[in-house]
C-alpha positions in Angstrom: 18.9 8.8 -0.4 19.6 9.9 2.9 18.9 8.0 6.0 18.0 9.9 9.4 19.3 8.5 12.5 17.7 9.9 15.4 19.4 10.1 19.0 16.4 11.9 20.8 12.9 10.7 21.2 10.4 13.0 19.6 8.7 13.7 23.1 10.9 13.9 26.2 9.6 12.1 29.0 10.9 11.1 32.6 13.0 7.6 32.6 14.2 8.5 29.0 17.0 6.5 27.8 19.0 9.4 25.7 21.4 10.1 28.3 23.5 7.1 27.2 22.6 6.8 23.6 26.4 7.1 22.9 27.6 4.3 25.2 25.0 2.2 23.8 26.1 2.7 20.0 29.7 1.9 21.5 28.6 -1.2 22.7 26.4 -2.4 20.1 29.5 -1.7 17.4 31.9 -3.5 20.0 30.0 -6.7 20.4 28.0 -6.8 17.0 25.2 -9.1 18.3 22.9 -11.2 16.1 19.8 -9.9 17.7 18.8 -6.9 20.0 16.0 -7.0 22.4 14.5 -3.6 23.6 12.4 -4.9 26.5 11.0 -1.7 27.6 10.6 -0.1 24.3 8.8 3.0 25.1 9.8 5.5 22.3 11.5 3.1 20.4 14.7 5.1 20.6 17.2 2.2 21.6 15.7 0.2 18.7 15.9 2.5 16.1 19.5 3.2 17.2 20.2 -0.7 17.3 18.6 -1.0 13.5 20.7 1.5 12.4 23.8 0.7 13.8 23.5 -3.2 13.0 21.2 -3.7 10.1 22.2 -7.2 9.8 21.0 -7.7 13.4 17.3 -8.7 14.4 15.9 -5.8 16.3 12.8 -6.9 18.5 10.8 -3.9 20.1 8.5 -4.5 23.1 6.1 -2.1 24.7 3.2 -3.5 26.7 0.4 -0.7 27.3 -2.8 -2.7 28.2 
């Protein structure tokens, strides 16, 4: 079964974090944190990348929208 790893959000918007995806992935791989907290989740792109890059880590996604 092939697992898709997304590198862009489905809908581009101002302030999106897609421009530093490669740097983020390298940082995750180098540090191997036990938990990743995405405080400003938005599209969930960074949470998705963290979950796919470090399947053993706990990923916490936060997106507050009233």
